[in-house]
C-alpha positions, -999 to 999 in steps of 0.1 A, spaced: 423 -850 -93 393 -857 -120 393 -819 -112 426 -808 -124 425 -826 -155 451 -854 -144 458 -891 -157 475 -915 -137 501 -905 -111 538 -903 -120 562 -928 -105 586 -900 -90 618 -908 -74 627 -895 -37 640 -857 -38 674 -855 -35 674 -831 -8 653 -810 10 654 -781 36 655 -746 42 674 -721 30 670 -698 57 652 -701 91 661 -664 105 663 -634 81 662 -597 87 628 -594 71 596 -608 81 582 -618 47 593 -636 17 581 -641 -16 581 -651 -53 615 -674 -50 643 -679 -83 664 -704 -87 691 -709 -106 723 -735 -111 760 -717 -118 793 -731 -118 794 -724 -86 764 -746 -73 730 -730 -67 718 -696 -63 682 -685 -53 665 -650 -52 632 -638 -37 619 -606 -25 613 -600 11 607 -569 35 579 -560 60 551 -575 35 547 -574 -5 546 -541 -15 560 -520 19 588 -496 7 612 -518 23 610 -547 1 642 -556 -18 654 -587 -38 680 -612 -15 700 -637 -28 717 -667 -9 740 -693 -29 743 -729 -17 773 -747 -15 794 -776 -1 784 -762 38 751 -755 26 730 -719 22 750 -684 33 732 -660 44 704 -642 29 722 -604 13 699 -579 -1 714 -574 -36 690 -544 -47 665 -520 -35 638 -494 -47 657 -467 -36 652 -432 -59 676 -405 -64 655 -379 -38 660 -411 -10 629 -424 -10 620 -463 -12 594 -483 -37 591 -517 -32 609 -541 -58 591 -576 -71 596 -602 -89 628 -614 -90 638 -639 -123 673 -656 -122 685 -663 -154 717 -675 -167 722 -675 -210 741 -696 -229 768 -668 -228 776 -637 -212 771 -630 -177 744 -641 -152 709 -619 -149 690 -608 -124 655 -592 -133 635 -578 -113 602 -546 -111 603 -518 -92 572 -494 -83 546 -484 -63 524 -512 -74 526 -536 -103 502 -513 -124 532 -489 -123 562 -508 -121 590 -505 -142 617 -533 -154 650 -532 -142 680 -558 -147 718 -565 -129 742 -588 -142 772 -607 -127 802 -625 -142 809 -641 -106 781 -665 -102 761 -644 -78 786 -630 -55 788 -591 -65 765 -573 -89 765 -546 -115 747 -517 -112 715 -518 -120 698 -509 -154 668 -494 -160 647 -517 -189 638 -499 -223 604 -477 -223 574 -505 -225 598 -532 -213 589 -551 -180 615 -580 -186 602 -613 -173 576 -612 -148 586 -640 -121 591 -672 -147 624 -677 -166 633 -662 -200 637 -693 -229 669 -690 -249 657 -699 -286 683 -716 -314 706 -684 -324 709 -670 -291 676 -644 -291 658 -646 -257 618 -647 -254 607 -631 -220 571 -644 -207 559 -607 -194 525 -591 -184 510 -560 -178 482 -549 -153 472 -517 -159 441 -523 -179 433 -556 -171 459 -583 -168 471 -588 -203 501 -612 -214 524 -603 -237 560 -618 -249 594 -597 -254 624 -606 -275 657 -594 -263 691 -598 -282 714 -605 -253 736 -578 -264 733 -544 -242 699 -549 -214 692 -514 -214 696 -506 -257 660 -499 -269 670 -518 -301 678 -550 -283 641 -557 -270 612 -565 -292 575 -571 -273 546 -590 -294 506 -581 -296 491 -592 -266 487 -629 -258 449 -622 -242 417 -601 -241 410 -595 -206 375 -595 -213 378 -634 -220 410 -647 -200 429 -618 -172 465 -638 -172 495 -623 -163 531 -642 -154 538 -669 -185 558 -698 -186 575 -708 -218 582 -742 -235 600 -750 -265 582 -780 -288 603 -774 -316 623 -749 -327 588 -733 -341 563 -746 -317 564 -727 -283 535 -728 -258 527 -703 -230 513 -712 -204 498 -683 -181 486 -675 -149 448 -663 -148 419 -651 -126 393 -679 -145 406 -704 -121 420 -725 -150 460 -725 -161 454 -708 -195 479 -716 -226 483 -696 -262 509 -715 -291 530 -701 -317 543 -719 -345 564 -697 -361 592 -691 -329 574 -668 -311 570 -640 -335 531 -647 -332 507 -665 -310 470 -681 -314 440 -670 -290 445 -682 -255 423 -711 -244 418 -728 -208 438 -756 -201 424 -786 -181 446 -777 -150 430 -754 -121 445 -724 -111 439 -704 -79 451 -671 -95 487 -680 -85 522 -683 -104 532 -716 -120 563 -722 -137 574 -754 -162 604 -765 -183 608 -789 -206 633 -820 -196 661 -833 -214 644 -863 -225 616 -843 -237 588 -840 -213 576 -812 -198 571 -803 -157 548 -781 -141 549 -768 -106 512 -754 -101 487 -752 -69 460 -783 -81 432 -764 -65 410 -732 -78 415 -714 -42 443 -716 -19 478 -724 -22 486 -749 4 490 -779 -19 516 -777 -45 522 -805 -70 543 -809 -100 525 -821 -134 542 -845 -162 533 -841 -199 549 -855 -230 532 -833 -251 520 -800 -231 490 -808 -232 478 -836 -216 491 -839 -180 495 -861 -153 502 -863 -116 543 -866 -110 548 -853 -73 536 -836 -43 557 -809 -33 537 -791 -4 503 -796 14 504 -779 45 487 -751 59 499 -715 52 509 -699 25 
């Protein structure tokens, strides 16, 4: 706990439910899951195939209803017009307050050469539109959910890996996913010479005060703050939370507290915990989610 920079443990209630989405599937490997609550129940997505980066990796979904989780269904592939395939990466399910459910993901040979796509669903994930490619220079959210702002604009925490790990934020007006005029990209939030960071997760402390928490190669979760609703961002800095260069995710509860799911170590991903904070700065241990061999 000292290494994690956490104070006393939070008293946690038992989980409502715990179990596997599937135990048998037509793919060997699954990674980077995302979940959303719809009017018809929970929907989860992930990328699955032979292994990460293999051309057969696609985006799969499963819906939960009264009888349990549905069998996995592939809803997106990286098939190209000439019949070849590229792997799919990092799906993100997002339900804006107005409009259809959105599935963001990337397609490309690697994170250094991928591009962003999106599909929408008007029936809680049962069927999906054709994929639309996001405008040039826009990748959409990279692994963590966007943040909807008062007024309807959405901030997507994004990042690139071509010239070092660099974080930026994309502002999206949910009118036309493929319109270049619907998207605006911020300046970089970090200098990769100081912090190599990707996959930001965003927290709203007020209408103006926002926080980005990021995965990094420096052994810590990093952060950057905005005081003007995401228009500009302060210098990236280290938090007291360890990070083994693994994805994180955070959200704000209805009571104003913040939760962060992360691996509380500088190496390995076997242990997964939730940390709790009242201000996004001091974090305390909330709950242990997983602590077993394997990733």
